[in-house]
Structures are given as C-alpha cells and as structure tokens.
Backbone as a chain_set.jsonl record, in Angstrom:
{"seq": "XXXXXXXXXXXXXXXXXXXXXXXXXXXXXXXXXXXXXXXXXXXXXXXXXXXXXXXXXXXXXXXXXXXXXXXXXXXXXXXXXXXXXXXXXXXXXXXXXXXXXXXXXXXXXXXXXXXXXXXXXXXXXXXXXXXXXXXXXXXXXXXXXXXXXXXXXXXXXXXXXXXXXXXXXXXXXXXXXXXXXXXXXXXXXXX", "coords": {"N": [[-94.42, -105.783, -174.392], [-93.241, -108.148, -175.158], [-90.603, -107.778, -174.466], [-91.181, -108.463, -172.237], [-92.394, -111.018, -171.786], [-90.026, -111.957, -172.542], [-88.061, -112.082, -170.829], [-89.661, -113.531, -169.127], [-89.333, -115.84, -169.318], [-86.686, -115.926, -169.911], [-86.09, -116.027, -167.414], [-86.891, -118.112, -166.418], [-85.581, -120.434, -167.406], [-83.3, -120.125, -166.932], [-82.675, -119.737, -164.629], [-81.706, -121.847, -162.728], [-79.261, -122.309, -162.931], [-78.072, -119.777, -162.195], [-78.847, -119.517, -160.079], [-76.946, -122.058, -158.891], [-75.023, -120.886, -159.656], [-75.071, -118.629, -157.545], [-74.973, -120.095, -155.038], [-72.318, -121.133, -155.028], [-70.802, -119.171, -155.036], [-71.266, -117.979, -152.717], [-70.65, -119.961, -151.429], [-69.561, -120.408, -148.333], [-69.328, -121.849, -145.649], [-68.431, -125.076, -143.786], [-67.972, -127.899, -144.298], [-67.574, -131.151, -141.951], [-64.899, -132.353, -142.087], [-63.122, -129.892, -142.602], [-63.51, -128.556, -145.437], [-65.363, -127.136, -148.154], [-68.669, -126.476, -148.517], [-69.929, -127.198, -151.103], [-68.605, -129.218, -153.754], [-68.348, -128.621, -156.124], [-69.902, -127.133, -159.195], [-71.837, -129.753, -160.102], [-72.509, -130.842, -158.27], [-73.194, -129.078, -156.346], [-75.808, -128.848, -157.91], [-76.703, -131.704, -156.994], [-76.819, -131.733, -154.347], [-79.059, -129.83, -154.008], [-81.042, -130.562, -155.478], [-81.506, -133.034, -154.095], [-82.202, -132.063, -151.291], [-83.856, -130.059, -151.193], [-85.707, -130.531, -152.976], [-86.672, -130.228, -156.95], [-88.286, -127.256, -156.68], [-86.346, -126.122, -155.34], [-84.187, -125.573, -157.628], [-85.46, -122.946, -158.257], [-85.566, -120.885, -156.107], [-85.791, -118.035, -155.849], [-86.782, -116.985, -158.098], [-88.948, -115.466, -158.45], [-88.017, -112.761, -157.348], [-86.724, -112.39, -159.519], [-88.28, -112.189, -161.555], [-89.082, -109.511, -161.177], [-87.054, -108.476, -162.032], [-87.759, -108.529, -164.66], [-89.582, -106.683, -165.208], [-87.664, -104.479, -164.324], [-86.102, -105.13, -166.799], [-88.353, -104.234, -169.279], [-88.802, -101.58, -168.041], [-87.081, -100.277, -168.403], [-86.406, -100.427, -171.355], [-89.202, -99.211, -172.302], [-88.483, -96.004, -170.999], [-85.736, -95.82, -172.801], [-87.027, -95.572, -175.236], [-88.939, -93.583, -175.075], [-87.026, -91.015, -174.314], [-85.768, -91.744, -177.141], [-87.395, -90.841, -178.462], [-88.093, -88.378, -177.843], [-85.894, -87.496, -178.736], [-85.14, -87.874, -181.415], [-86.957, -85.866, -182.32], [-86.033, -83.999, -182.18], [-83.313, -84.033, -183.626], [-84.239, -83.623, -186.138], [-83.052, -81.039, -187.031], [-80.338, -80.703, -186.264], [-78.013, -81.867, -188.095], [-75.442, -83.352, -187.234], [-74.206, -86.444, -187.376], [-72.92, -88.403, -185.444], [-73.297, -86.754, -183.261], [-75.642, -87.209, -182.716], [-75.392, -90.229, -182.111], [-74.387, -90.337, -180.131], [-76.26, -89.622, -178.794], [-78.112, -91.365, -178.677], [-76.827, -92.895, -177.368], [-76.519, -92.054, -174.856], [-78.992, -92.129, -173.806], [-79.719, -94.634, -173.833], [-77.815, -94.975, -171.593], [-78.449, -93.392, -169.474], [-81.343, -94.232, -169.317], [-81.099, -96.726, -167.52], [-79.671, -96.087, -165.778], [-81.868, -94.595, -164.269], [-83.444, -96.394, -164.218], [-82.463, -98.71, -162.839], [-81.727, -97.231, -160.154], [-84.7, -96.95, -159.166], [-84.966, -99.94, -159.513], [-83.161, -101.588, -158.234], [-83.631, -102.767, -155.397], [-84.771, -105.482, -156.231], [-82.226, -106.989, -156.86], [-80.522, -107.375, -154.922], [-83.129, -109.198, -152.682], [-82.664, -111.297, -155.146], [-80.631, -112.279, -154.73], [-80.066, -112.767, -151.799], [-82.492, -114.674, -151.587], [-81.702, -116.98, -153.072], [-79.513, -118.181, -151.458], [-77.817, -120.913, -149.418], [-80.177, -123.401, -147.578], [-79.412, -122.796, -143.815], [-76.996, -124.213, -141.454], [-78.815, -126.208, -139.953], [-80.393, -126.971, -142.225], [-83.217, -125.292, -142.42], [-84.335, -122.453, -143.962], [-82.782, -119.489, -144.419], [-84.537, -117.442, -145.975], [-87.877, -117.229, -146.572], [-89.433, -116.757, -148.722], [-90.654, -113.969, -151.562], [-91.42, -111.312, -150.574], [-91.64, -111.97, -147.601], [-88.517, -111.585, -147.245], [-88.127, -108.873, -148.586], [-89.1, -107.698, -146.082], [-87.895, -108.449, -143.689], [-85.194, -108.006, -144.749], [-85.334, -105.292, -144.555], [-86.27, -104.961, -141.973], [-83.427, -105.374, -140.569], [-81.818, -103.669, -141.683], [-82.726, -101.551, -142.956], [-83.427, -99.174, -145.279], [-80.715, -98.839, -146.869], [-79.658, -101.437, -146.715], [-80.896, -102.81, -148.715], [-79.772, -101.82, -151.442], [-77.611, -102.189, -151.286], [-73.922, -103.156, -152.544], [-75.088, -101.147, -154.393], [-73.538, -99.454, -155.886], [-70.894, -101.236, -158.106], [-72.886, -102.322, -159.277], [-74.136, -100.428, -160.975], [-71.7, -99.068, -162.269], [-71.513, -101.006, -164.35], [-73.708, -101.811, -165.309], [-74.402, -99.024, -166.585], [-73.073, -98.655, -168.468], [-72.72, -100.703, -169.953], [-75.623, -100.54, -170.95], [-75.487, -97.734, -172.718], [-73.623, -99.286, -174.324], [-74.353, -101.385, -175.452], [-77.448, -100.559, -176.698], [-76.538, -98.246, -177.767], [-74.94, -99.531, -180.229], [-76.515, -100.955, -181.169], [-78.837, -99.21, -182.603], [-76.743, -98.118, -184.072], [-76.235, -99.831, -186.062], [-78.681, -100.672, -187.239], [-79.347, -97.915, -188.231], [-77.119, -97.823, -190.292], [-77.683, -99.701, -191.834], [-80.184, -99.372, -192.624], [-79.397, -97.586, -194.432], [-77.74, -98.954, -196.162], [-79.843, -100.253, -197.898]], "CA": [[-94.989, -106.881, -173.972], [-92.575, -108.508, -175.619], [-89.18, -108.145, -173.295], [-91.503, -108.402, -170.264], [-92.622, -112.904, -172.105], [-88.988, -112.612, -172.774], [-87.868, -111.315, -169.453], [-90.215, -114.088, -167.973], [-89.071, -116.61, -170.224], [-85.52, -116.491, -169.525], [-86.046, -116.262, -165.533], [-87.207, -119.876, -165.38], [-84.903, -120.875, -168.345], [-81.383, -119.859, -166.219], [-83.076, -119.115, -162.989], [-81.215, -123.004, -162.244], [-78.045, -121.738, -163.145], [-78.272, -118.504, -161.318], [-79.075, -120.653, -158.13], [-75.926, -122.723, -158.454], [-73.484, -119.243, -159.342], [-74.61, -118.288, -156.718], [-74.547, -120.651, -153.976], [-70.87, -121.564, -155.433], [-70.549, -117.798, -154.681], [-71.249, -117.562, -151.281], [-70.108, -120.882, -150.232], [-67.687, -120.259, -146.985], [-69.411, -122.939, -144.788], [-67.474, -126.283, -144.126], [-68.495, -129.15, -143.288], [-66.513, -131.327, -140.521], [-63.594, -132.263, -142.227], [-63.172, -128.138, -143.339], [-64.067, -128.664, -147.1], [-67.08, -126.22, -148.64], [-70.481, -127.254, -148.854], [-70.152, -127.777, -152.456], [-67.527, -129.38, -154.687], [-68.252, -128.273, -157.548], [-71.586, -127.096, -159.744], [-73.104, -130.638, -160.235], [-72.559, -131.152, -156.885], [-74.381, -128.192, -155.849], [-76.957, -129.322, -158.354], [-77.474, -132.378, -156.505], [-77.39, -131.072, -153.233], [-80.221, -129.103, -153.974], [-82.577, -131.118, -155.837], [-81.363, -134.163, -152.873], [-82.979, -131.801, -149.679], [-84.941, -129.166, -151.385], [-85.939, -130.681, -154.439], [-87.017, -129.26, -157.693], [-88.253, -126.073, -156.693], [-85.334, -125.473, -154.786], [-84.039, -124.611, -158.041], [-86.462, -121.925, -158.533], [-85.733, -120.09, -155.407], [-85.245, -116.258, -156.085], [-87.839, -116.328, -159.238], [-90.483, -114.314, -158.279], [-87.184, -111.56, -157.621], [-86.228, -112.611, -161.262], [-89.729, -111.504, -162.556], [-89.277, -108.458, -160.587], [-86.29, -108.119, -163.23], [-87.777, -108.293, -165.722], [-89.945, -105.53, -165.273], [-87.2, -103.363, -164.613], [-85.819, -104.254, -168.484], [-89.122, -103.591, -169.898], [-89.128, -100.283, -167.731], [-86.245, -99.861, -169.016], [-86.098, -100.308, -172.958], [-89.674, -98.098, -172.441], [-87.895, -95.241, -170.728], [-85.216, -95.044, -173.73], [-87.648, -95.561, -176.321], [-89.352, -92.4, -174.625], [-85.811, -90.501, -174.79], [-85.233, -91.25, -178.325], [-88.499, -90.428, -179.597], [-87.338, -87.065, -178.16], [-84.458, -87.167, -179.291], [-85.804, -87.83, -182.773], [-87.647, -84.503, -182.532], [-84.315, -83.166, -182.298], [-82.414, -84.734, -184.825], [-84.278, -82.668, -187.52], [-82.614, -79.719, -186.338], [-79.553, -81.591, -185.555], [-77.384, -83.074, -188.58], [-73.731, -83.976, -186.995], [-75.161, -87.578, -186.922], [-72.198, -88.547, -184.478], [-73.777, -86.457, -182.39], [-76.968, -88.021, -182.451], [-75.109, -91.118, -182.41], [-73.708, -90.528, -178.895], [-77.225, -88.975, -177.419], [-78.47, -92.89, -178.197], [-75.727, -93.856, -176.005], [-76.759, -91.404, -173.731], [-80.65, -92.014, -173.327], [-79.522, -96.034, -172.635], [-77.358, -94.824, -170.272], [-79.678, -92.673, -168.529], [-82.688, -94.837, -168.718], [-80.446, -97.616, -167.196], [-79.486, -95.685, -164.045], [-82.705, -94.556, -163.941], [-84.452, -98.13, -164.011], [-81.7, -99.451, -161.44], [-82.267, -97.064, -159.146], [-85.584, -97.806, -158.72], [-84.921, -101.123, -159.138], [-82.239, -102.585, -157.667], [-83.782, -103.53, -154.622], [-84.199, -106.735, -156.382], [-81.226, -107.658, -157.303], [-80.438, -107.848, -153.481], [-83.344, -109.236, -152.625], [-83.005, -112.125, -155.403], [-79.318, -113.406, -154.468], [-80.568, -113.371, -150.608], [-83.059, -116.093, -152.163], [-81.22, -118.214, -153.724], [-78.715, -118.255, -150.283], [-78.209, -121.977, -148.997], [-80.212, -123.102, -146.686], [-78.596, -122.948, -143.034], [-76.702, -125.39, -140.906], [-80.137, -126.609, -139.661], [-81.575, -127.403, -143.049], [-83.965, -124.606, -142.554], [-84.455, -121.887, -144.482], [-83.491, -117.968, -143.924], [-85.32, -115.818, -146.559], [-88.805, -118.042, -147.078], [-90.021, -116.222, -150.122], [-90.771, -112.294, -151.767], [-92.523, -110.743, -149.431], [-90.81, -111.927, -146.371], [-86.901, -111.791, -147.681], [-87.705, -107.015, -148.31], [-89.406, -107.202, -144.645], [-86.653, -109.073, -143.216], [-83.91, -107.249, -145.084], [-85.573, -103.739, -144.333], [-86.169, -104.55, -140.896], [-81.821, -105.351, -140.487], [-80.686, -102.6, -142.236], [-83.284, -100.253, -143.709], [-83.403, -99.264, -147.311], [-79.541, -99.043, -146.922], [-79.894, -103.092, -146.859], [-81.627, -103.365, -149.665], [-79.28, -100.676, -152.096], [-75.624, -102.675, -150.759], [-73.946, -103.767, -154.217], [-75.507, -100.41, -156.131], [-72.168, -98.835, -157.395], [-70.952, -101.948, -159.155], [-73.951, -102.479, -160.45], [-74.24, -99.172, -161.824], [-70.53, -99.017, -162.862], [-71.583, -102.201, -165.156], [-75.408, -101.914, -166.278], [-74.744, -98.103, -167.319], [-72.176, -98.313, -169.831], [-73.449, -101.824, -170.582], [-76.539, -100.673, -171.755], [-75.06, -97.205, -173.473], [-72.891, -99.512, -175.698], [-75.462, -102.385, -176.435], [-78.48, -100.369, -177.48], [-75.822, -98.056, -178.92], [-74.43, -99.932, -181.187], [-77.894, -101.722, -181.653], [-79.267, -98.177, -182.945], [-75.657, -97.456, -185.536], [-76.039, -100.965, -186.858], [-80.443, -100.155, -187.943], [-78.818, -97.045, -189.424], [-75.845, -98.084, -191.246], [-78.137, -101.246, -192.143], [-80.971, -99.346, -193.161], [-78.717, -96.791, -195.326], [-77.274, -99.707, -197.354], [-80.608, -100.961, -198.079]], "C": [[-93.648, -107.897, -173.944], [-91.371, -108.556, -175.112], [-89.91, -108.48, -172.37], [-91.512, -110.125, -170.578], [-91.146, -112.928, -172.108], [-87.859, -112.613, -171.841], [-88.23, -112.846, -168.389], [-89.377, -115.965, -168.514], [-87.523, -117.126, -170.049], [-85.177, -116.737, -168.018], [-85.753, -117.573, -165.623], [-86.167, -120.986, -166.015], [-83.63, -121.533, -167.571], [-81.899, -120.181, -165.166], [-81.975, -120.674, -162.285], [-79.791, -122.921, -161.663], [-77.194, -120.877, -162.541], [-78.58, -118.677, -160.291], [-77.196, -120.912, -158.063], [-74.726, -121.628, -158.357], [-73.141, -118.919, -157.836], [-74.707, -118.449, -155.418], [-73.278, -120.767, -154.442], [-70.214, -120.116, -154.183], [-70.185, -117.288, -153.159], [-70.628, -118.547, -150.209], [-69.003, -120.613, -149.194], [-67.862, -121.196, -145.622], [-68.74, -124.145, -144.876], [-68.078, -126.586, -142.976], [-66.888, -129.921, -142.375], [-65.21, -131.836, -141.089], [-62.622, -130.365, -143.273], [-63.281, -128.047, -144.766], [-65.424, -127.811, -147.176], [-67.816, -127.627, -148.811], [-70.573, -128.172, -149.906], [-68.667, -128.069, -153.251], [-67.262, -129.177, -156.006], [-70.033, -127.794, -158.157], [-71.918, -128.218, -160.406], [-73.261, -131.204, -158.753], [-73.736, -130.304, -156.502], [-75.987, -128.618, -156.762], [-77.522, -130.3, -157.57], [-77.923, -132.443, -155.565], [-78.326, -130.578, -153.292], [-81.201, -129.609, -154.186], [-82.551, -132.537, -154.886], [-82.215, -133.663, -151.656], [-83.453, -130.759, -150.377], [-85.881, -129.258, -152.689], [-86.134, -129.866, -155.956], [-87.24, -127.373, -157.966], [-87.381, -125.22, -156.045], [-84.394, -124.72, -155.845], [-84.076, -123.441, -158.389], [-86.254, -120.623, -157.809], [-84.869, -118.71, -156.206], [-86.121, -116.392, -157.307], [-88.378, -115.884, -158.78], [-89.489, -113.206, -158.097], [-86.624, -111.618, -159.094], [-86.886, -112.146, -162.156], [-89.756, -110.013, -162.232], [-88.085, -107.511, -161.577], [-86.414, -107.608, -164.402], [-89.085, -107.448, -166.327], [-89.254, -104.724, -165.336], [-86.445, -103.243, -166.023], [-87.109, -103.764, -169.567], [-89.217, -101.786, -169.502], [-88.113, -99.845, -168.294], [-85.783, -99.187, -170.557], [-87.53, -99.223, -173.038], [-89.324, -96.941, -172.309], [-87.242, -94.965, -171.958], [-85.706, -94.873, -174.391], [-88.413, -93.974, -176.086], [-88.628, -90.862, -175.493], [-85.402, -90.944, -175.995], [-85.722, -91.204, -178.693], [-88.324, -88.971, -178.974], [-86.159, -86.609, -178.9], [-84.399, -87.267, -180.904], [-85.939, -86.711, -183.344], [-86.569, -83.68, -182.847], [-83.659, -82.798, -182.96], [-82.832, -83.708, -186.286], [-83.578, -81.518, -187.81], [-81.166, -79.643, -186.42], [-78.555, -82.698, -186.74], [-76.118, -83.474, -188.134], [-75.104, -85.366, -186.663], [-74.466, -88.161, -185.702], [-72.884, -88.021, -183.36], [-75.051, -86.856, -181.144], [-76.391, -89.512, -182.88], [-75.008, -91.597, -180.463], [-75.264, -90.311, -177.723], [-77.655, -89.982, -177.378], [-77.667, -93.538, -177.218], [-76.66, -93.802, -174.751], [-78.176, -91.688, -172.863], [-80.727, -93.406, -173.215], [-79.06, -95.967, -171.619], [-78.428, -94.587, -169.094], [-80.886, -93.614, -167.986], [-82.385, -96.231, -167.99], [-80.409, -97.087, -165.528], [-80.82, -95.436, -164.07], [-83.804, -95.608, -162.902], [-83.466, -98.258, -162.599], [-81.611, -98.68, -160.204], [-83.204, -96.744, -158.471], [-85.785, -99.085, -158.297], [-84.651, -102.185, -158.162], [-82.821, -103.27, -156.236], [-83.579, -105.628, -154.513], [-83.912, -107.887, -156.628], [-80.767, -108.286, -155.603], [-81.405, -108.764, -153.162], [-83.351, -111.542, -153.587], [-81.849, -112.757, -155.054], [-79.93, -113.419, -152.857], [-81.462, -114.881, -150.769], [-82.384, -117.006, -152.703], [-79.675, -118.52, -152.708], [-78.883, -119.956, -150.111], [-79.02, -121.958, -148.247], [-78.933, -122.922, -145.355], [-78.251, -124.303, -142.159], [-77.595, -126.454, -140.442], [-80.724, -127.451, -140.503], [-82.748, -126.158, -143.309], [-83.933, -123.171, -143.931], [-84.22, -119.591, -144.267], [-84.624, -117.247, -144.245], [-86.485, -117.392, -147.126], [-89.283, -117.257, -148.314], [-89.579, -114.38, -150.049], [-90.117, -112.095, -150.562], [-91.537, -110.583, -147.835], [-89.505, -112.045, -146.226], [-86.846, -110.03, -147.282], [-88.301, -107.33, -146.866], [-87.952, -107.815, -144.042], [-85.329, -108.199, -143.551], [-84.464, -105.831, -144.322], [-85.467, -103.585, -142.844], [-84.503, -105.395, -140.151], [-81.226, -104.542, -140.776], [-81.837, -101.802, -142.911], [-83.505, -100.08, -145.454], [-81.851, -99.09, -147.228], [-79.451, -100.3, -147.967], [-80.334, -102.616, -148.107], [-80.173, -102.658, -151.208], [-77.645, -101.295, -152.013], [-75.49, -103.383, -152.265], [-74.248, -102.634, -155.251], [-74.512, -100.312, -157.302], [-71.77, -99.202, -158.69], [-71.452, -102.186, -159.936], [-73.792, -101.813, -161.531], [-73.2, -99.335, -162.963], [-70.714, -100.314, -164.079], [-72.489, -101.767, -165.906], [-74.892, -100.951, -166.855], [-74.122, -98.486, -168.621], [-72.376, -99.482, -170.765], [-74.435, -101.453, -171.954], [-76.475, -99.899, -172.737], [-74.452, -97.925, -175.198], [-73.424, -100.278, -176.275], [-76.635, -102.011, -177.118], [-77.415, -98.722, -177.877], [-75.282, -97.638, -180.055], [-76.211, -100.344, -181.699], [-78.377, -100.568, -182.993], [-77.963, -97.548, -184.378], [-76.123, -98.803, -186.308], [-77.598, -100.868, -187.636], [-79.313, -99.052, -188.852], [-78.009, -97.174, -190.351], [-77.006, -99.242, -192.257], [-79.364, -100.191, -193.244], [-80.485, -97.625, -194.756], [-77.694, -97.73, -196.358], [-78.283, -100.102, -198.421], [-81.361, -100.291, -199.187]], "O": [[-93.14, -108.33, -172.91], [-90.872, -109.659, -175.334], [-89.278, -108.91, -171.405], [-90.786, -110.773, -169.825], [-90.734, -113.992, -171.646], [-86.786, -113.143, -172.131], [-87.593, -113.244, -167.413], [-89.065, -116.927, -167.813], [-87.156, -118.301, -170.038], [-84.273, -117.427, -167.547], [-84.778, -118.16, -165.155], [-85.897, -122.064, -165.486], [-83.144, -122.663, -167.518], [-81.409, -121.199, -164.676], [-81.468, -120.406, -161.196], [-79.299, -123.239, -160.58], [-75.986, -121.014, -162.348], [-78.56, -117.758, -159.472], [-76.385, -120.231, -157.435], [-73.861, -121.468, -157.496], [-72.114, -118.872, -157.159], [-74.615, -117.528, -154.606], [-72.86, -119.822, -153.773], [-69.576, -120.095, -153.13], [-69.307, -116.585, -152.66], [-70.276, -118.413, -149.037], [-67.783, -120.64, -149.358], [-67.001, -121.348, -144.755], [-68.372, -124.449, -146.011], [-68.44, -126.237, -141.852], [-65.741, -129.498, -142.232], [-64.283, -131.652, -140.3], [-61.858, -130.127, -144.209], [-62.952, -126.915, -145.12], [-66.345, -127.863, -146.36], [-67.719, -128.833, -149.035], [-70.999, -129.327, -149.922], [-67.77, -127.228, -153.31], [-66.32, -129.448, -156.75], [-71.084, -128.103, -157.596], [-72.397, -127.947, -161.507], [-74.156, -131.94, -158.338], [-74.906, -130.662, -156.369], [-77.083, -128.647, -156.201], [-78.705, -130.136, -157.269], [-79.033, -132.931, -155.354], [-78.908, -130.856, -152.243], [-82.225, -129.445, -153.521], [-83.596, -133.187, -154.916], [-82.871, -134.475, -151.003], [-83.42, -130.034, -149.383], [-86.554, -128.384, -153.236], [-85.63, -128.744, -155.98], [-86.778, -126.578, -158.783], [-87.437, -123.99, -156.045], [-83.837, -123.665, -155.543], [-83.102, -122.799, -158.783], [-86.516, -119.528, -158.307], [-83.816, -118.559, -156.826], [-86.151, -115.213, -157.661], [-87.557, -116.03, -157.875], [-89.929, -112.263, -158.755], [-86.084, -110.636, -159.602], [-86.507, -111.748, -163.257], [-90.414, -109.275, -162.965], [-88.143, -106.303, -161.811], [-85.779, -106.775, -165.048], [-89.514, -107.485, -167.48], [-89.539, -103.865, -166.17], [-86.127, -102.175, -166.546], [-86.876, -103.034, -170.53], [-89.56, -100.912, -170.298], [-88.295, -98.745, -168.815], [-85.2, -98.152, -170.884], [-87.3, -98.264, -173.774], [-89.619, -96.276, -173.302], [-87.74, -94.018, -172.566], [-85.349, -93.8, -174.878], [-88.39, -93.223, -177.062], [-89.004, -90.112, -176.393], [-84.278, -90.468, -176.156], [-85.41, -91.429, -179.862], [-88.456, -88.161, -179.891], [-85.747, -85.586, -179.447], [-83.523, -86.657, -181.517], [-85.43, -86.35, -184.405], [-86.414, -82.827, -183.721], [-83.278, -81.641, -183.136], [-82.084, -83.235, -187.142], [-83.58, -81.08, -188.96], [-80.685, -78.533, -186.646], [-78.342, -83.889, -186.515], [-75.604, -84.171, -189.009], [-76.207, -85.366, -186.117], [-75.238, -88.483, -184.798], [-73.103, -88.8, -182.432], [-75.306, -86.861, -179.94], [-76.848, -90.015, -183.906], [-75.35, -92.59, -179.821], [-75.414, -90.614, -176.54], [-77.901, -90.293, -176.213], [-77.883, -94.494, -176.474], [-77.227, -94.624, -174.032], [-78.376, -91.521, -171.66], [-81.696, -93.781, -172.554], [-79.482, -96.596, -170.649], [-78.966, -95.276, -168.227], [-81.299, -93.771, -166.837], [-83.371, -96.949, -167.821], [-80.92, -97.538, -164.503], [-81.284, -96.531, -163.752], [-84.426, -95.651, -161.84], [-83.835, -97.895, -161.482], [-81.427, -99.313, -159.164], [-83.043, -96.294, -157.336], [-86.395, -99.486, -157.305], [-85.272, -103.079, -157.586], [-82.391, -104.399, -156.001], [-83.038, -106.476, -153.803], [-84.428, -109.003, -156.689], [-80.735, -109.473, -155.281], [-80.776, -109.819, -153.247], [-83.751, -112.58, -153.059], [-81.965, -113.982, -155.041], [-80.428, -114.536, -152.718], [-81.164, -115.936, -150.21], [-82.915, -118.113, -152.618], [-78.752, -119.09, -153.29], [-79.915, -120.447, -150.568], [-79.211, -120.84, -147.768], [-77.742, -122.902, -145.665], [-79.003, -125.278, -142.128], [-77.183, -127.612, -140.517], [-81.396, -128.418, -140.143], [-83.182, -126.089, -144.459], [-83.184, -123.42, -144.875], [-85.079, -118.73, -144.079], [-85.428, -116.658, -143.521], [-86.087, -118.327, -147.821], [-89.576, -118.26, -148.966], [-88.862, -113.719, -149.297], [-89.113, -112.38, -149.91], [-91.018, -109.634, -147.247], [-89.106, -112.565, -145.184], [-86.155, -109.569, -146.374], [-87.338, -106.96, -146.195], [-86.945, -107.131, -144.222], [-84.563, -107.788, -142.68], [-83.752, -105.417, -143.407], [-84.9, -102.635, -142.303], [-84.683, -106.016, -139.103], [-80.086, -104.395, -140.333], [-81.248, -101.238, -143.833], [-83.678, -100.821, -146.421], [-81.69, -99.544, -148.361], [-79.293, -100.373, -149.186], [-79.688, -101.604, -148.38], [-79.816, -103.597, -151.92], [-76.695, -100.83, -152.643], [-76.359, -103.921, -152.951], [-73.974, -102.713, -156.449], [-74.414, -100.62, -158.49], [-71.868, -98.612, -159.766], [-71.071, -102.337, -161.097], [-73.464, -102.189, -162.656], [-73.452, -99.606, -164.137], [-69.69, -100.432, -164.752], [-72.274, -101.356, -167.047], [-74.58, -101.335, -167.983], [-74.734, -98.586, -169.685], [-72.27, -99.422, -171.99], [-74.342, -101.721, -173.152], [-76.969, -100.316, -173.784], [-74.587, -97.581, -176.372], [-73.319, -100.297, -177.502], [-77.057, -102.743, -178.014], [-78.18, -98.015, -178.532], [-75.103, -96.584, -180.666], [-76.811, -99.816, -182.635], [-78.313, -100.929, -184.169], [-78.233, -96.805, -185.321], [-76.416, -98.54, -187.474], [-77.512, -101.044, -188.852], [-78.659, -99.349, -189.852], [-78.232, -96.536, -191.38], [-76.821, -99.351, -193.469], [-79.349, -100.309, -194.469], [-81.165, -97.03, -195.592], [-76.985, -97.2, -197.214], [-77.937, -100.292, -199.587], [-82.351, -100.834, -199.677]]}, "num_chains": 1, "name": "protein.A"}
C-alpha cells in the first residue's frame, strides 16, 4: 500500500517534468523559419500552459498510475521470492550466495513485471506527445490510446523499446534492492 501511495504521489508531483522531457525528445517539428517547436524547457512549459492549460502538464498521468501498479507488483513479487529464499537460507551458510540470490530475485521479479506491464510505458509516451500542427491531439485518453496503438501495430506496437528498458531496469533493480538488503544486513550485525 505504501509503495502504491508513494508511486501515485510521485507521479502527480513529477508528471510535468516528464511531459517536458518527452516533448523535447520528440520535438522534430519545425516552425516556419526551420526552428524546433520548443526553444528549451521553459518555453515548452509556457507553450503547454498557453495552448493546453494546466491539464496539459498532466497528459499521460493515467498511464503513470499504471506504472505505480507495476512498481507495487514488482515489490510484491520480490518479497515473495525473498521469502522463499529465506527458507532456503537456513540450510545455506554461504552469505555471498545469499546476497547474490537477493539480487537475482530483484532482477527476476523486475523482468517478469516489465514483461507484463511494459505497454503502459509506450502509452504514457504517446499520451505526452505534443498536439499536431492543427492543434488537435492524436491520443485523447488512456483507452483510446491503447486501442489506436493496437489497431496500428498490434501487440508488437505495445512493446516497442522493451529491450533497452529491460537492459536498464533489470540490473538497476538487482543492484538497488541487492544493496538495500546488504546494507540492512550489515546494519543488523552492527546493532
């Protein structure tokens, strides 16, 4: 529950930052004199507020909330894997092996979660795209975006970019949670 609440609060607080980052990364449109649509981050914020209002800064937030569910699922899977390893730990005296097992559980749980939940990343990015030249939005909401993405490219279109995501997220989870558990263990020994 705390992971979900933290994910929702973080999403609300940081969505405008991610929206600006996404729009600047995708900015390939040129205005009349050949310049990009946005000069910099502040110009992007100003244009979003002028053209779309405050709600424009929160485009993609619904998909971000799905990301909070992904994090929750990841941590629940991780804890379940860790519990199973703890039972085995009583018969395995090798402490290094146990720490590596924790990293493997963290990485494995992240991989499984990413395979299930990755489409929300694609949908979130598409929802954050800038309006088209005529000012209309290509993607108007979560469900419409899922449907249109599916219609245009099927299942494969919902998993575009999965490989680099997994190559970044799985080692990151293994290292982060592995180090977290190691520090907890070391602090426990000191107490």
